[in-house]
N, C-alpha and C positions, 0 to 999 in steps of 0.2 A: 768670174770676172775675166781675168787673163793670167797667163803664166809667164813668169819672167824669162823662162828658157825660150819662149817663142818670139820675144821682142828684144831688140837692141836696148841697151841701157838708156840711151837718149830718148828713144820712143816711149819706153816704159815711164820714165820720169816725166816726160811731156804729158802723158795720159794722167799721171798722178796729179800734176799741176792743174790740169783741166778739171779733174774730179773733186779735189780737196782744197784748192787754194782759197776759195771764198770762206769756207767753214773755218779753216785754219787762221785766216786773217781776222775773222770775227772773234775767235778764241784768244788770239794774241792781243787784240785790242782790249778785250775785257780784262786782261791781266796786266796791261801796261798803261792804259788810258791815253796812249799816244799813237796816232795812226801811222806816222812815219816809222816809229820804232817797231810797231807790229809788222809793217811791210818788210822791214829789214830782217826781222826774226824769221818770218816765213820764208824769205828768200834764202837766208842762211840754212834753214831747215832743208829746203830742196837741194841746195848745194851739197850739204852733208849726205843727203839721201843718194844723190848721184854718185858721190865718192864711195859710199858704203853699200850700194845696191847688191854687190856680190856677197855681202854678209847677211842679207835679209834671210830670215828663217821663215819658211813656208808655214810654220805652225801658227803664226799670227796673221792678222790682216794688214794690208798696206796702210790702211787708215790708222790702226793702232800703232804701228811702227812709226809713221810720220808724226802723230801726235806725241809719242814718247820723245822723239827728237826735239819737237817744238817745245814741249814742257821743260826739257833740259836747257834749251836756249833761253827760255823765259827766266828760269831760275838763275842761270849765269848772268843774264842782264841785271836782275835785281841785286845779285851778289856784287857785281862790278860797281853798280851805283853806290852801294854801301861802302865798299872798300875804297873808292875814290874819295871818300870823306863826305861829311855833311857839316852843316853849320851848327855847332854845338850851342850857339847863342839862341837858336830857335827853341831849344828845350827850356830855356830859363824864363819864358814868358808865361808859364803856367802858375799863376797865383790863385788857383781856384779854392785852396783850402787854407784855413788858418793853422796856427801852431798846434791846435788840438785835433785837427783832422776834420773839422766841420767846414761846410761850404762858406766861402766868403760872400759878402753881399753882392747879389746880382750874378753869381756864377752857378747857382743851383739850376740844373736843367728843368725845363718845363715838361709837363706831361704831354705826350702826343696822342692824338686819336689814331689808333692803329688802322692802317689801310692795307688789307691783305694783298692787293695787286700793285703796291707801290714800286717794287723792283721790276715790274713789267712796263713801267712808264719810262719811255726813252728820255723825256725831259728831266725827270727826276734823276735818272742814271747819269746824265750829263752834269748835273749839279753835284751829285755824289762824287764823280771823278774829279771835278774841279776842287771839291773840298779835300779829297785825298791827295791831290797834287800839291796842296799847300802844307802838307805835313812834312816833317823831316824824312829823309829817304828811308831810314830803317823803321820808322813808325809806319809808313805807308807799306813797306814790304811786309812787316809783321801782320798788318790787317789783311793784306792781299793773300798771304800764305794761309792765314787762319780761316778767313771767311770765303775767299774765292777759290782757293786751291784745296781746302779741307785737309790741310796737313796737321799732323800731331804737334803738340807743343815741343816735344823733345827734338823732333826733326827740324822745326823752325829755329830753335835755339842753336842747333848744329849749323844750319844754313847761314844764320846771321852771326854766328860766333859770339853769342851772348849767354849769360846765365839764365836759368829759368826764372829766378826772382826778377831780374831785369826785364825779361820778356813780358811777364805779367804786368809789370809796372808800365812798360811801353804800350802794351795793348790797351790797358785801362786809360792812359792819357790820350792815346790816339783816338779811341772811341769817344772820349769826352770832347776832343777838338772837332772831330767830324760832326758830332751831334750839335755843337755850338754853331758850326758853319752852316749846317742844314737848317737849323732854326732861323738863322738870319737870312739865308738865301732862298729857302724853299717854303718853310712853314709860315713866314710872316708876310 
């Protein structure tokens, strides 16, 4: 491709922006569900790359390096959203189970006909992002880390600063709420 010794830092970063900005923007959007936030994170990534270009190790590719920076920016974004607080009252609307742990009337999920290509459907993904945006911040972050970032439970608990028991409860409740939302906005 090109060597960093042969280019000025400004020229190198300019080429990296041309090569990778669209792919990075798409990735950041898939992790945040907000175009403006994704654009900001990509911009912050390139600023960090410009400042740190002298520390780039030739052993990896520029793309790997940039996406590493971007993934850290995305994790910081989710961590900051959670630390700034969330509305605890949103958690109290889950009356899906009775005192014995059985489903309450009307809250048991319906069976879906599985469609293998569902996640390839852009309209479905828009509805899915809408449903995830309605979740409390840390619920959305837990789902994003688990299913979109493929992180381990222990790493997610550390990121969100929660216990593993709380994590599994949050993940379960978040999946139920997303399913309920998808049933009303997509499947009906």
